[in-house]
Each structure stands twice: as C-alpha cells, then as structure tokens.
BAGUFI-848070 format. One line per field, with one value per residue (C-alpha): residue in one letter; y, z, x; residue number from 1. Coordinates in Angstrom, 2 decimals. Layout:
BEGIN
rest: [A,...] $
py: [Y,...] $
pz: [Z,...] $
px: [X,...] $
nr: [NUM,...] $
***
This chain:
BEGIN
rest: [M,N,T,C,G,R,P,P,P,K,S,A,R,G,V,L,G,P,P,T,A,F,D,T,V,V,T,V,N,D,V,K,L,P,S,S,A,D,L,M,A,P,T,L,L,A,L,K,G,L,G,G,S,A,S,R,E,E,L,Y,Q,S,I,L,E,T,P,V,F,A,E,A,S,V,G,R,P,E,D,G,S,F,E,E,Q,A,R,R,R,V,G,F,S,L,S,K,L,K,K,L,K,A,V,D,N,V,E,W,G,H,W,T,L,T,D,T,G,R,E,F,L,Q,L,P,T,C,E,A,E,L,R,H,L,D,H,E,S,R,V,G,K,R,P,D,K,L,L,E,R,V,Q,S,S,G,E,N,G,T,A,M,T,V,R,D,L,L,S,H,W,G,V,R,R,R,G,S,E,V,V,T,R,I,Q,R,D,L,A,E,H,N,L,E,T,L,P,R,F,D,Q,V,A,I,D,D,E,I,L,V,R,L,S,T,G,V,S,P,S,T,D,E,A,L,P,E,P,V,S,A,T,P,K,E,P,S,P,I,P,D,Q,T,P,E,A,G,I,G,H,P,E,Q,A,D,F,Q,R,P,P,Q,V,T,I,G,N,L,P,S,A,G,S,G,L,A,R,V,T,P,H,N,T,V,L,E,A,V,S,V,M,E,S,N,N,Y,S,Q,L,A,V,G,S,S,D,H,N,L,S,G,S,I,S,W,T,D,I,G,R,A,S,H,Y,G,L,A,T,D,L,V,K,D,V,M,A,P,D,P,P,V,A,N,W,N,S,P,L,L,G,Q,V,R,G,I,V,D,R,G,F,V,F,V,R,N,P,H,N,E,F,T,G,I,V,T,S,S,D,L,S,G,Q,F,L,D,L,A,K,P,F,L,L,I,G,E,I,E,G,W,I,R,A,T,L,D,A,A,F,D,A,D,E,L,A,G,A,T,S,S,A,R,V,P,D,D,T,E,S,D,Q,A,E,R,E,V,E,G,A,R,D,L,T,F,G,E,Y,I,R,W,I,E,R,P,A,N,W,E,R,I,G,W,N,V,D,R,S,L,F,C,K,H,L,H,E,V,R] $
py: [120.29,123.05,125.10,128.07,127.55,126.83,125.07,121.29,119.21,117.28,114.07,115.59,115.71,112.02,110.48,108.96,106.03,104.29,104.18,101.23,99.41,101.92,104.74,103.23,104.79,102.57,102.73,101.99,101.83,104.15,106.59,107.15,107.29,109.01,106.74,106.52,108.45,111.21,111.41,111.81,115.62,116.15,113.90,116.06,119.20,117.72,116.76,120.26,121.74,119.54,120.97,118.36,115.45,113.51,110.13,108.28,108.90,112.65,112.62,110.70,113.10,116.07,114.58,113.74,117.47,118.33,119.02,115.68,113.92,116.56,114.97,111.44,112.33,113.64,110.33,107.95,104.86,104.38,100.76,101.69,100.49,104.02,104.63,101.26,101.86,105.49,104.52,101.90,104.53,106.89,104.04,103.27,106.95,107.05,103.93,105.55,108.78,106.85,105.20,108.68,109.73,112.46,111.16,108.95,107.10,106.99,105.23,102.95,104.80,108.26,110.10,113.10,115.34,115.17,117.87,116.09,116.28,120.02,120.42,118.59,121.02,123.95,122.66,124.19,120.69,118.85,116.37,115.55,115.10,112.74,110.67,110.47,109.34,106.84,105.44,105.04,103.32,100.66,100.11,101.07,103.90,103.69,102.63,104.88,103.73,100.06,100.84,102.91,100.16,97.50,99.76,100.11,96.32,95.95,92.63,90.75,92.17,91.64,88.39,88.46,86.69,88.02,88.77,90.92,92.73,93.60,94.85,97.47,98.96,98.68,96.11,92.46,91.19,91.01,92.57,93.73,97.36,96.47,94.31,97.05,99.68,97.64,96.60,100.22,101.44,98.72,99.54,103.25,102.33,99.81,96.93,93.50,90.50,87.03,85.21,87.63,88.18,87.70,84.21,82.43,81.65,84.54,82.98,81.99,83.79,86.11,88.24,91.98,93.29,95.63,94.68,92.86,94.18,90.63,89.77,86.87,85.25,85.22,83.00,84.16,82.78,79.45,78.95,77.69,73.86,71.70,69.94,66.52,64.01,65.71,64.80,65.69,67.51,68.47,72.05,73.73,76.20,79.87,81.21,84.34,86.36,87.21,90.78,93.14,90.48,89.97,93.13,94.26,97.85,96.89,97.32,94.06,95.14,95.48,91.79,89.41,86.74,83.56,80.11,79.94,76.91,77.82,77.07,73.35,71.59,69.75,73.09,73.74,70.22,70.09,68.81,65.60,66.31,64.57,66.11,65.51,63.49,61.06,57.61,56.60,53.76,56.33,58.26,55.08,54.19,57.59,57.33,53.77,54.41,57.48,56.24,59.17,59.23,62.04,63.95,67.40,67.56,70.38,71.46,73.60,74.72,77.85,76.15,73.27,71.77,69.41,66.54,62.76,60.41,56.78,57.87,59.42,56.30,53.99,56.08,56.13,52.39,51.70,53.68,52.14,55.40,55.65,55.28,55.38,58.96,61.19,63.74,61.04,60.58,63.70,66.13,69.53,71.65,71.23,72.85,75.56,77.72,80.60,80.29,82.99,81.60,81.03,77.31,77.23,78.57,75.63,72.75,72.04,72.01,69.66,67.32,67.34,66.94,65.15,67.64,71.15,72.38,75.29,78.27,80.75,84.54,84.02,82.00,78.77,75.56,74.43,71.52,69.68,69.49,66.39,65.35,63.04,66.05,67.86,65.00,64.93,68.68,69.09,66.93,68.78,72.23,71.64,69.27,71.75,74.45,72.05,70.69,74.14,75.35,72.41,72.85,76.57,75.96,73.64,76.06,78.97,76.97,75.88,79.38,80.96,78.35,78.89,82.67,85.78,88.53,90.83,88.09,87.18,90.85,90.29,87.75,90.30,91.37,95.01,94.42,93.18,95.94,97.74,101.51,101.60,99.26,99.77,97.80,97.38,95.56,97.20,97.85,96.10,95.23,91.63,90.17,86.53,84.02,84.71,88.11,86.53,85.34,81.76,82.88,84.58,81.34,79.61,82.28,82.33,78.54,78.34,80.16,77.51,79.22,79.38,75.78,74.69,76.63,74.74,71.41,69.23,66.04,66.18,67.48,71.28,71.65,68.93,70.23,73.78,72.40,70.81,74.09,75.91,73.41,74.07,77.83] $
pz: [96.44,95.98,92.83,91.98,90.48,91.21,94.27,94.43,92.93,95.16,94.84,96.90,100.03,100.93,103.50,101.88,104.25,105.79,104.01,101.70,100.31,97.44,99.95,102.03,102.11,100.73,102.38,100.32,102.45,105.04,102.30,102.29,98.90,98.32,97.57,94.16,95.63,96.69,93.09,91.34,91.54,90.92,87.86,86.37,87.12,85.55,82.41,82.16,82.60,79.77,77.40,78.10,76.51,77.40,77.48,80.76,81.21,80.61,83.06,85.63,85.46,85.82,88.84,90.45,90.65,92.38,96.16,96.78,95.91,97.30,100.72,99.35,96.69,99.17,100.61,97.86,97.42,94.35,93.66,91.49,93.99,94.53,90.80,90.35,93.14,92.12,88.52,89.71,91.83,88.88,86.75,89.29,89.57,85.80,85.94,88.61,86.64,83.51,85.37,86.26,82.58,83.65,81.36,78.29,76.33,72.64,72.05,74.30,76.85,75.82,78.00,77.41,79.70,78.95,79.32,82.47,83.84,83.17,85.01,88.02,88.06,88.30,91.54,94.82,96.29,93.39,95.50,97.81,94.82,93.08,96.23,96.80,93.26,93.34,96.57,94.98,91.95,94.24,96.85,94.93,94.77,96.88,94.75,96.31,93.98,94.90,98.61,98.41,96.43,98.97,101.82,100.23,99.92,103.73,105.33,102.13,100.66,97.25,96.22,94.18,93.91,95.67,92.26,91.39,94.72,94.04,90.56,92.03,93.77,90.57,91.95,91.22,94.23,97.97,99.32,102.93,101.92,99.57,102.19,104.80,102.36,101.35,104.93,106.05,103.27,104.12,107.84,107.17,105.41,108.12,105.67,105.96,103.77,104.67,104.89,105.11,101.60,102.69,104.07,101.00,97.47,95.01,92.89,95.87,96.24,99.20,100.45,100.90,103.28,106.15,109.27,111.88,114.68,115.99,117.06,114.96,117.94,120.47,120.52,121.03,123.83,123.12,123.08,126.33,126.28,127.05,130.38,130.40,132.73,134.58,133.28,134.22,131.06,130.19,129.10,126.55,128.31,127.92,124.76,125.88,122.90,122.82,123.70,120.88,118.84,118.52,120.29,118.69,118.42,116.69,112.90,111.00,109.14,112.47,113.25,111.94,109.46,111.20,110.18,111.40,112.15,109.12,106.90,107.57,104.98,107.58,109.12,106.13,104.96,106.64,109.96,110.65,113.23,115.27,117.57,121.33,120.70,118.24,119.62,120.49,117.99,115.25,116.33,116.41,112.91,111.58,113.23,112.05,108.47,108.17,110.36,112.77,116.41,117.41,116.18,116.76,118.62,117.69,115.87,113.20,111.81,113.96,117.27,118.93,122.19,122.70,121.22,121.36,120.99,121.50,124.80,125.98,125.04,126.72,129.91,130.23,129.65,132.22,134.94,134.12,132.96,130.47,126.93,124.88,123.61,122.55,125.25,127.89,127.01,125.16,126.51,126.90,126.51,122.92,122.24,119.61,117.74,115.38,111.79,112.29,115.55,115.35,114.91,117.47,120.13,119.57,119.46,123.21,123.42,120.45,121.98,125.34,123.97,120.71,118.51,118.12,116.14,113.80,113.35,110.48,110.72,109.87,113.08,111.14,112.22,109.12,110.20,112.85,113.40,115.23,116.66,113.67,111.36,113.29,112.78,109.03,108.69,110.68,108.13,105.22,106.66,108.19,105.74,102.81,105.06,106.67,103.30,101.72,104.71,104.41,100.65,101.00,103.77,101.56,98.61,100.79,102.22,98.73,97.23,100.18,99.83,96.08,95.74,97.75,98.62,95.79,93.24,94.71,94.54,90.78,91.30,92.53,90.22,90.75,89.58,86.19,85.35,82.18,81.85,79.59,81.44,84.23,87.43,90.74,92.24,95.29,95.57,98.54,100.08,99.66,102.34,101.41,99.92,102.71,101.10,97.82,96.93,95.89,92.30,92.36,93.58,90.51,88.02,89.48,89.42,85.86,84.50,83.12,84.50,88.00,87.77,87.02,90.06,92.28,90.96,91.43,89.34,88.25,85.18,85.51,83.52,85.42,88.77,87.98,86.81,90.24,91.92,89.90,91.20,94.76,94.19] $
px: [119.44,116.90,116.63,114.49,111.06,107.45,105.94,106.23,103.41,101.04,103.03,105.85,103.73,104.11,106.39,109.43,109.50,112.52,115.87,116.37,119.36,119.33,119.78,122.55,125.99,128.74,132.16,135.26,138.42,136.83,135.75,131.98,130.27,126.90,123.96,122.32,119.36,121.79,123.01,119.66,119.43,123.18,122.92,120.19,122.18,125.31,123.39,121.99,125.47,126.75,124.17,121.47,123.30,126.45,128.11,128.14,131.86,131.44,128.56,130.54,133.49,131.13,129.31,132.64,133.35,130.06,129.86,128.14,131.44,133.79,134.39,134.52,137.09,139.66,140.82,139.82,142.05,144.22,143.24,140.27,137.66,136.39,135.89,134.18,131.67,131.12,130.39,127.93,126.18,125.92,124.57,121.86,121.02,120.50,118.31,116.14,115.85,114.92,112.05,110.83,111.24,113.65,116.42,116.56,119.23,118.41,121.70,123.72,125.85,124.62,122.13,119.86,117.86,114.12,111.49,110.31,113.85,113.98,110.67,112.13,115.06,112.64,111.18,112.39,112.06,113.66,115.60,112.66,110.34,112.76,113.21,109.47,108.67,111.54,110.12,106.67,108.16,109.64,106.92,103.79,101.29,98.14,95.11,92.46,89.68,90.19,90.31,87.11,85.36,86.30,85.17,81.74,81.41,81.58,82.44,81.51,84.70,86.27,87.93,91.13,94.46,97.54,99.03,96.00,96.29,99.92,99.07,96.73,99.78,101.81,104.26,104.99,106.93,106.26,109.43,109.41,108.88,106.02,104.28,104.59,103.28,100.22,99.43,99.70,97.39,94.86,95.00,94.47,91.20,90.23,90.68,92.30,93.01,91.86,94.17,97.10,98.40,102.02,101.34,99.94,101.10,101.03,98.27,96.08,92.78,92.27,89.39,89.94,87.29,86.49,88.41,86.34,88.51,88.97,92.48,93.82,95.49,92.66,89.61,86.05,83.89,82.25,78.49,77.00,77.14,74.12,74.17,75.77,77.33,80.23,83.64,87.21,88.33,91.87,91.28,93.44,95.75,94.89,96.47,98.24,99.50,103.15,104.03,103.18,101.38,97.66,96.50,93.21,94.45,97.65,97.65,97.96,101.09,102.90,102.49,105.15,104.00,102.84,101.69,98.10,96.00,93.88,96.89,96.40,94.19,92.14,91.08,88.84,88.00,84.59,83.31,81.41,78.72,76.02,73.42,73.18,70.02,71.56,72.28,75.80,75.41,74.84,77.93,80.01,78.83,79.89,83.30,83.91,82.82,85.08,87.95,87.43,88.47,86.09,83.04,81.60,78.33,75.98,72.88,74.56,77.92,77.62,76.95,78.80,77.63,80.53,82.48,82.35,85.30,86.23,87.76,84.47,82.52,85.04,85.13,81.32,81.13,83.86,82.07,78.71,77.14,74.28,75.55,72.36,72.46,75.35,74.51,75.12,78.77,79.88,82.48,80.80,83.91,85.14,88.51,88.09,90.59,89.93,91.10,93.76,95.15,98.93,99.59,102.39,100.04,97.67,100.14,100.20,96.40,96.10,98.66,96.80,93.29,94.07,92.19,90.78,87.78,88.51,86.19,86.43,85.87,82.18,81.83,81.38,83.11,84.97,87.17,89.12,92.88,94.08,97.42,97.76,97.34,100.06,102.49,101.91,101.87,105.06,106.83,105.19,105.96,109.36,111.04,111.33,112.80,115.24,116.34,116.65,118.63,121.01,121.40,122.03,124.55,126.61,126.44,127.60,130.47,131.54,131.41,133.23,135.99,136.40,135.90,136.71,134.21,135.30,134.69,131.30,130.25,130.11,127.33,124.79,121.99,122.93,126.50,125.30,122.83,124.03,123.86,120.84,118.48,116.02,116.44,114.67,117.65,119.19,122.89,124.39,127.70,128.83,131.08,130.54,128.12,125.62,124.90,123.74,120.26,119.57,119.04,122.43,124.04,122.65,123.67,127.19,127.54,126.15,129.19,131.59,134.71,133.20,132.06,135.62,136.85,134.39,135.66,132.57,132.60,128.95,127.14,126.84,123.61,121.79,123.03,121.87,118.53,118.05,119.02,116.36,113.79,114.97,114.68] $
nr: [1,2,3,4,5,6,7,8,9,10,11,12,13,14,15,16,17,18,19,20,21,22,23,24,25,26,27,28,29,30,31,32,33,34,35,36,37,38,39,40,41,42,43,44,45,46,47,48,49,50,51,52,53,54,55,56,57,58,59,60,61,62,63,64,65,66,67,68,69,70,71,72,73,74,75,76,77,78,79,80,81,82,83,84,85,86,87,88,89,90,91,92,93,94,95,96,97,98,99,100,101,102,103,104,105,106,107,108,109,110,111,112,113,114,115,116,117,118,119,120,121,122,123,124,125,126,127,128,129,130,131,132,133,134,135,136,137,138,139,140,141,142,143,144,145,146,147,148,149,150,151,152,153,154,155,156,157,158,159,160,161,162,163,164,165,166,167,168,169,170,171,172,173,174,175,176,177,178,179,180,181,182,183,184,185,186,187,188,189,190,191,192,193,194,195,196,197,198,199,200,201,202,203,204,205,206,207,208,209,210,211,212,213,214,215,216,217,218,219,220,221,222,223,224,225,226,227,228,229,230,231,232,233,234,235,236,237,238,239,240,241,242,243,244,245,246,247,248,249,250,251,252,253,254,255,256,257,258,259,260,261,262,263,264,265,266,267,268,269,270,271,272,273,274,275,276,277,278,279,280,281,282,283,284,285,286,287,288,289,290,291,292,293,294,295,296,297,298,299,300,301,302,303,304,305,306,307,308,309,310,311,312,313,314,315,316,317,318,319,320,321,322,323,324,325,326,327,328,329,330,331,332,333,334,335,336,337,338,339,340,341,342,343,344,345,346,347,348,349,350,351,352,353,354,355,356,357,358,359,360,361,362,363,364,365,366,367,368,369,370,371,372,373,374,375,376,377,378,379,380,381,382,383,384,385,386,387,388,389,390,391,392,393,394,395,396,397,398,399,400,401,402,403,404,405,406,407,408,409,410,411,412,413,414,415,416,417,418,419,420,421,422,423,424,425,426,427,428,429,430,431,432,433,434,435,436,437,438,439,440,441,442,443,444,445,446,447,448,449,450,451,452,453,454,455,456,457,458,459,460,461,462,463,464,465,466,467,468,469,470,471] $
***
C-alpha cells in the first residue's frame, strides 16, 4: 500500500528474496487469509486511524474492515477458525513491526504507533520497505566491512567459529534462508568458507578466505610418479560430478550440503611416509610398529610418488622381483582425493584399492582413509540418523493416534507466542505430527494432560529428559 511522502530510503532497494513461511497464504475452509507480511502496512494505518494507540482487539476489528480482509471476510466460516487464524496473523504482524520499532506496547495487549512507524507511513513505498526490513531481520544484513577485510587478507583468510560468522550477519541459527543469504553474499565477494559453514558444528572453527576457484568434487592432477616396476593397478574410477554439482562456475551456495571425505578424522590425522630410496625393511618396520597396512611414498607432504602396502611387498616377492628398496615394489599410482571431495563419490575407489590419500586445499597430503575407516565411520555417521529417524517415527505415530491435527496445531512455537513478545517463529499449517519440530514434540509431551492422553507407563520427566538428549 503506497502512501504519500518522501522517496524511499536506501534500504528499500534490496531484493526481498523468496517467500517464506511468514508470507504464505493460509486457507481456512477455502477462505484465503492474508499473510502477516501483508498485514504490516494495514496494521500501521489502522493504528494511525485509531489515534495512534489501541488495544489488540480494537486493532483487530479495525484491520478486519480494511480492503486486505474484504475478500476473505465474505465467505468466512462460522466455527471461529477464521477469527482464530486472523488474530494470530495480526499478532505476528505486530511482532514484526515491533522488531522494526514501528510499534510498541508499553502495557500488555495495548499497542502504540511510534515515530518510526509514522515515518514508514510517509513513504510512497511503505509496504515494500517494511517487507524488505522484515526480510533482513530474519536472514541477516550483509556485513560489508567483514567481507572487505577478508578479501584483503587473500587466500590466508580469517579464522572464526561458525557462531561468530553468523553473528556478523546478525543471526543465530542456520535456517535454509540464512544459509542461502550468507553463501550468496560470500559468492558475490568471491569468498568461501573452509569447510562449508553449514556442514560443521556451530562452534567449530572455519576459514573464510578468497575462493580458489577449485571445484570441491573434482581432483587435481597428480604429480608425475617416479619409474618403478610395472604393476597391474586397480585404478579408482573417474569421479564424474552429478549434474549441477561441482561445476567450477557454480556458486557454492547452489550446491547441496554434502559429507566430504575431509569430514573423516583420519583424513587430517597425519600421513606416515617413506621415500623411494628407503629400504623395504624400513617400510615394513614402520608399518608393523604402527599397525599400518600401507604407507605413502614421497619426498614431502606436497609430493607423493606412490604407495607401498603388504600386498605390493607380497606380490613382488611371489614373482621373484627385487625387494630391496621401496621403489622396487611400490605402486606408482596412489589414489588421491581432495579434502572437499564428496565421501560417497570416493567409497567405491576406497573399497577397490583399500585406501585413498587425502589432500587439503593447500595441496598438502594430510591423511589416509582406508576401508577400515569407512566401516567405522559408516557406523558413526549412520547410526545416529537411523536411531533418530526410528525414534521420531514412533513419536509421530503415537501423537497422531492420540491427537487430531487441530490439537497438534497448538504445539507449534508460533501458536504460543503472546501478543507482546517478539518471535522469529514462522506460522505454518499443521496437518499432523510430521509438521512439528522435535522440540515441539517434547514440549507437547511434557504437558501432564497430554502425557495422560498418550498413556505410556513410564516416568514422564525421565522420558522427556531422554528426548532432550536425542534433540
């Protein structure tokens, strides 16, 4: 809704971004309700029309008469569902406006129009400005000074935790919109995080630096190996990136999150190495003393000439070949994967060869991942997800059996936000337990009356304590 007044401020120039759950249209018995974002400008106008101050009920009745509700009011049902949803939408609109300091509530349930709110109403682009600022309050505002500072530091970059990174955008959580916003801002400044900030724990340290332009899912060419006795290697199959993933020209935020080989502890735990001119006896001693099945062969952490394993030694001995020096028995084609290579793309090669050497973005070999590591890591990575999935499945089935969708709608965070509090929770339609978050399961089950409805013969407090641990 445009009003008369001065030109919009600079902050109105930005792109609002894709619609969010806040901006969705709710349908009650085939009657479409405006979103809370649709109601921001009408709420300010209604407050102004009421003299700049009103109770929420007075405000609601005034907004109900505005054009934004005109079509929806015609066929509204008589069961009260329309009024309930409409009041919630007005409440969320007020919460958004309070974040923007356009309204205030000096006493519970009573709202006033602030000077900032009156300034918004003077803008010819009032509605667009409110939507833009609301969008920034949810997904963050670009920290130009930080981005310029990191650019000037070059590939050395700036180290910080993920939590610190989020704070520069003024956000605390990594929702899909926030991740996309930060990745887009980084890409526009030719920056990247190593590892990706959406793939590690929130207190893990990451490096924000200039992008190297190297695709995270393709491996660089290996150094030329030294000559050695010909072997019949089992090469790792070519790692062809999936369509749309891993292309060097594709911005990082457009790639879906992946578990990379660098996520495995052994990929960065160091690399035992011998040179081609060491004796096989020396290599055997290193392998036996450390319980290794293979070693890297090379002169430095930046250059590998091959690998040596018990299999290589046994094969050379069987065919009567020279076995005095490492170069006589080593395999000259060591399998190598970059730190950012997707783990799934490397599994087949590791199974075929038994191992792969891992190289970081600085071209240093930092560790080895073996088939034994894969077995242990599969259990470590997969077991929690499988268990959580099973637990959540049982909880959903139980809640759906004990409560209907209308009752479960009361479990959402948005349904419990009072008029005079700020909230970043999105309104959403609830058709069953599958539409609730894990935290909402817990809060719903913690209520004594709901616990009795479920009918489980276990201690409620202890059970909910376990659920908190799972969450």
